[in-house]
C-alpha positions in Angstrom: -7.2 -31.6 -12.7 -8.6 -32.3 -15.7 -8.5 -31.0 -19.7 -10.4 -28.7 -20.5 -11.4 -28.5 -24.0 -12.3 -24.3 -24.1 -9.6 -22.8 -24.9 -6.8 -21.9 -28.4 -3.3 -21.5 -28.8 -1.3 -18.1 -28.8 2.0 -18.6 -29.3 3.5 -20.2 -26.8 0.3 -19.2 -24.9 -3.9 -19.9 -24.5 -6.1 -18.0 -24.5 -8.7 -19.5 -21.6 -12.6 -19.2 -23.5 -14.9 -20.2 -20.4 -15.4 -16.4 -19.5 -15.5 -13.3 -21.3 -11.8 -12.1 -19.6 -11.0 -14.3 -21.9 -7.6 -14.9 -19.7 -4.5 -14.9 -21.7 -2.0 -17.6 -20.5 1.6 -18.1 -20.2 2.8 -21.3 -19.5 2.1 -22.2 -15.3 0.3 -18.9 -14.9 -3.1 -19.1 -13.8 -6.7 -17.0 -14.6 -7.9 -14.8 -13.1 -10.5 -17.2 -11.2 -7.1 -18.7 -9.7 -9.3 -22.6 -11.1 -7.5 -22.8 -14.3 -3.9 -23.0 -15.0 -2.2 -23.1 -18.6 0.6 -26.2 -18.6 2.2 -28.0 -21.6 0.2 -25.7 -24.3 -3.5 -27.0 -22.7 -5.6 -25.3 -20.7 -6.6 -27.0 -17.0 -9.4 -27.0 -14.6 -7.4 -27.8 -11.0 -11.1 -27.7 -9.5 -12.8 -30.7 -10.7 -15.4 -32.2 -8.8 -14.0 -30.5 -5.2 -17.1 -29.0 -4.4 -18.3 -26.7 -1.1 -21.8 -27.4 -0.9 -24.4 -29.8 -2.2 -27.8 -29.3 -0.8 -31.6 -29.7 -1.9 -33.5 -26.1 -2.2 -36.3 -24.6 -3.9 -36.5 -23.3 -7.3 -38.1 -20.5 -5.4 -34.9 -19.8 -3.5 -32.6 -19.4 -6.7 -34.9 -17.2 -7.4 -37.0 -19.2 -10.3 -40.3 -18.7 -10.0 -41.3 -18.9 -13.6 -39.8 -22.8 -13.7 -41.3 -26.0 -12.5 -42.8 -24.0 -9.6 -43.0 -26.0 -6.7 -40.4 -28.4 -6.9 -36.5 -28.8 -5.6 -33.1 -29.0 -7.1 -29.9 -30.5 -5.5 -27.8 -27.3 -5.3 -23.9 -27.7 -5.6 -21.2 -25.3 -6.3 -17.1 -25.1 -6.1 -14.9 -22.3 -5.2 -14.0 -18.9 -6.6 -15.2 -16.0 -9.3 -14.5 -13.8 -12.2 -16.1 -11.2 -10.4 -14.7 -9.1 -7.3 -18.5 -8.0 -6.2 -17.4 -6.1 -2.8 -21.3 -6.8 -1.8 -21.3 -10.8 -2.4 -23.8 -13.0 0.0 -21.6 -15.9 -0.7 -18.0 -14.2 -0.1 -17.0 -17.6 2.5 -17.4 -19.8 -1.3 -16.6 -16.9 -4.1 -13.5 -15.6 -2.8 -11.8 -18.2 -2.2 -9.8 -20.8 -4.1 -9.4 -24.8 -2.6 -7.1 -27.3 -4.6 -7.5 -30.1 -2.2 -10.7 -31.7 -0.7 -13.4 -35.2 -1.4 -13.9 -35.5 -4.8 -17.2 -35.8 -6.0 -17.8 -38.5 -9.3 -20.5 -36.4 -11.6 -23.1 -39.6 -11.6 -23.1 -39.3 -7.4 -25.1 -35.6 -8.0 -27.9 -37.4 -9.8 -27.7 -40.6 -7.2 -27.7 -37.7 -4.5 -31.0 -36.2 -6.6 -32.9 -39.0 -7.1 -32.8 -39.9 -4.1 -33.8 -37.1 -1.8 -37.0 -36.6 -3.9 -35.5 -33.7 -6.1 -37.2 -33.3 -9.2 -33.7 -31.2 -10.7 -29.5 -30.4 -10.4 -28.9 -26.4 -9.9 -25.5 -25.1 -9.9 -24.9 -22.1 -7.6 -23.9 -20.5 -4.2 -20.5 -19.0 -6.0 -19.9 -18.4 -10.0 -20.9 -21.8 -11.9 -18.7 -20.6 -14.6 -15.8 -22.1 -12.0 -17.0 -25.4 -12.1 -18.1 -25.2 -16.1 -16.2 -28.8 -17.2 -17.8 -30.8 -14.0 -21.4 -29.5 -14.4 -21.3 -30.2 -17.6 -20.7 -33.5 -17.5 -23.2 -33.7 -14.3 -25.9 -32.3 -16.6 -24.9 -35.3 -19.9 -25.7 -38.2 -17.0 -29.3 -36.3 -15.6 -31.3 -37.4 -17.7 -35.1 -36.8 -16.5 -34.4 -34.0 -13.6 -34.7 -30.4 -14.9 -30.9 -28.8 -15.4 -30.5 -25.3 -13.9 -27.6 -22.7 -13.3 -27.0 -19.5 -11.7 -24.8 -17.2 -13.0 -23.5 -13.6 -13.5 -24.0 -15.0 -16.7 -20.1 -13.9 -18.2 -19.9 -16.5 -19.9 -18.0 -16.8 -23.3 -20.8 -18.4 -26.0 -18.3 -21.4 -26.6 -18.7 -22.2 -22.8 -23.4 -21.7 -23.1 -23.5 -24.2 -26.1 -21.6 -26.6 -24.0 -23.9 -26.4 -20.9 -26.9 -25.9 -23.4 -25.6 -29.0 -25.5 -25.6 -31.1 -22.0 -29.2 -30.7 -21.3 -29.1 -27.1 -19.5 -33.1 -25.7 -19.5 -32.9 -22.6 -17.3 -30.4 -20.0 -15.8 -30.9 -17.2 -13.5 -28.8 -14.4 -14.2 -27.7 -11.5 -12.3 -27.4 -7.9 -13.7 -25.8 -6.0 -11.3 -27.2 -3.0 -12.1 -26.5 -0.5 -15.5 -23.1 0.4 -17.5 -21.2 2.2 -14.8 -21.1 -0.4 -12.0 -19.6 -2.8 -14.6 -17.3 -0.6 -15.3 -16.5 1.0 -11.9 -16.6 -1.8 -9.7 -17.0 -4.7 -11.6 -14.2 -4.4 -14.8 -16.6 -6.2 -17.3 -19.0 -5.4 -19.6 -22.8 -4.7 -19.6 -23.3 -5.2 -22.6 -21.7 -9.2 -22.2 -24.2 -9.7 -19.4 -27.2 -8.7 -21.6 -26.0 -11.0 -24.7 -25.8 -13.7 -22.7 -29.4 -13.5 -21.8 -30.3 -12.8 -25.9 -28.2 -15.4 -26.7 -30.3 -18.1 -23.8 -32.9 -16.9 -24.7 -32.9 -17.4 -28.5 -31.2 -20.6 -27.7 -34.5 -21.8 -26.0 -33.7 -21.5 -22.4 -35.6 -21.0 -19.6 -34.1 -16.8 -18.3 -34.6 -15.2 -15.3 -33.2 -11.7 -13.9 -31.9 -10.5 -10.6 -31.3 -7.2 -10.2 -29.9 -6.8 -6.2 -30.5 -3.2 -5.5 -27.5 -1.8 -3.5 -28.3 1.9 -2.1 -25.4 4.4 -3.0 -23.7 1.3 -5.8 -26.6 0.7 -8.4 -29.8 1.6 -7.2 -29.7 4.7 -9.7 -29.4 1.8 -13.0 -32.9 0.7 -12.4 -34.0 2.1 -15.4 -31.0 0.6 -17.5 -31.6 -3.0 -16.0 -35.4 -3.0 -16.7 -34.6 -1.6 -20.3 -32.3 -4.5 -21.2 -34.4 -7.1 -19.7 -37.4 -5.9 -22.3 -35.8 -5.5 -25.0 -34.9 -9.2 -24.9 -38.4 -9.9 -24.0 -41.0 -8.3 -21.8 -41.7 -11.9 -20.3 -38.5 -12.1 -18.5 -39.2 -12.7 -15.0 -37.4 -10.1 -13.0 -36.6 -9.9 -9.3 -35.8 -7.1 -7.5 -34.0 -8.0 -4.6 -33.1 -6.6 -1.1 -29.7 -6.0 -0.1 -28.4 -7.1 3.5 -24.5 -5.7 4.6 -22.0 -8.7 3.7 -18.9 -9.7 2.4 -16.7 -5.6 2.0 -19.9 -3.6 2.3 -21.3 -4.3 6.3 -21.8 -0.5 6.5 -23.9 -0.4 3.6 -27.5 -0.4 5.0 -30.1 -2.2 3.5 -32.3 -1.5 0.5 -35.2 0.1 1.8 -38.7 -2.0 0.7 -39.8 2.0 -0.6 -37.3 1.9 -3.0 -37.8 -1.9 -4.2 -41.5 -0.8 -4.6 -40.7 2.0 -6.4 -38.4 0.1 -9.1 -40.9 -2.7 -8.7 -44.0 -0.3 -9.8 -41.8 1.4 -13.3 -41.1 -2.4 -13.9 -44.1 -3.6 -14.5 -45.0 -1.0 -17.3 -42.4 -2.8 -19.0 -42.4 -6.4 -18.2 -45.1 -8.7 -17.5 -43.5 -10.9 -14.2 -41.4 -8.2 -11.9 -41.0 -9.6 -8.6 -39.2 -7.8 -5.0 -36.9 -10.5 -3.1 -36.0 -10.7 0.7 -38.2 -9.1 1.6 -40.6 -12.3 3.2 -44.1 -12.1 2.9 -44.5 -8.6 0.4 -47.3 -8.8 -2.1 -44.6 -8.5 -4.7 -43.6 -12.4 -4.0 -46.4 -13.5 -5.9 -47.6 -14.0 -9.9 -50.2 -11.8 -11.1 -52.1 -12.1 -14.5 -50.6 -9.7 -16.5 -53.8 -9.1 -18.2 -56.6 -9.5 -15.3 -54.5 -8.7 -12.4 -55.8 -12.1 -10.7 -53.4 -13.2 -8.2 -52.6 -16.8 -9.4 -49.1 -18.4 -7.2 -49.2 -16.9 -4.1 -45.3 -17.4 -2.1 -44.3 -17.4 1.2 -40.8 -16.6 1.1 -38.7 -19.3 -0.8 -41.9 -21.1 -1.0 -45.3 -21.5 -3.2 -47.8 -21.7 -0.9 -51.2 -21.8 -3.2 -51.5 -22.2 -7.0 -54.8 -21.4 -8.1 -53.7 -21.5 -12.4 -55.8 -23.8 -14.8 -53.1 -25.9 -16.3 -50.8 -22.9 -17.4 -53.5 -19.8 -17.7 -55.2 -17.7 -15.5 -58.9 -19.1 -14.2 -60.5 -15.3 -14.0 -59.2 -14.4 -18.1 -57.5 -17.5 -19.9 -54.6 -15.9 -20.5 -51.9 -18.1 -20.7 -48.9 -17.6 -17.9 -45.0 -18.3 -18.9 -44.1 -21.4 -17.1 -41.9 -24.1 -18.5 -42.7 -27.5 -16.8 -45.2 -28.5 -14.4 -46.0 -27.3 -11.0 -44.7 -30.3 -9.0 -43.6 -31.2 -5.6 -40.6 -30.7 -3.3 -37.6 -33.2 -1.7 -36.5 -33.5 1.3 -35.9 -29.6 1.4 -32.2 -28.5 2.6 -30.6 -31.8 3.1 -27.2 -31.5 3.1 -24.7 -34.2 1.9 -21.6 -31.6 1.7 
């Protein structure tokens, strides 16, 4: 149990300032995420350092295609979520909260990453907002390692500032559809997530966006997603990803590849870097030069298999490709520590 500084007192209760739901808590009650509770006029997180997973993974699986390509990150997760996604791919971690387990000190994560040959640390699998206080402490200790999160983007600016101050360099933000999807399925605000993308980008954080295309749920809002990303910056990579039946939607069919390709073709008119995900071997997994169309980085599934860049420039026309960090080497991939 650790006190969090991200709250404010309101009368006899406290308001959580970790996520944009800003739960108002009376004494002894829990927030919607079931990770934080009010006690004695303060806010506490009950799951600090209680991890659900710790495993080395390539940056390409995040997906983070333009952030330290061909490197890996020691990837950790906690429990629970602040979104009720019926299609969650990691529901076994996000739909439960464990209050007991083996505590892992923040410095141990850094030790594991270095021991394994990983170039960075990533917080993912479930929503990293649940693990915010712990993530800040891990990042502060991770000098020399790149630091990223995979998030639904529903963090407050106070939470984002804490992560940035701790050294966060990159984030993959799930944009789950347009306004209708957020209102109907998530009881959340689409514009709040777009604001997070814009705020991170403005603060110099590398951002990539993932749009999981779910038939009959959010597939009609592709243009909303593309427009929102393009308004921030056309160089932000967008990953258009295939849905596979999961959690409360085992009856929903996988996303047709043809639909992904149609969205990909439209999005490329507005954005420089657009990818199709969860379709191994698809040509839209590769990075092409936005100016001349040359193939520059070739991928298969979750790995980089060939790099044709001249530094960070297209060798054919000289156009500078937006990439954060160096192209490196994977550590001992998929080694599990928890």
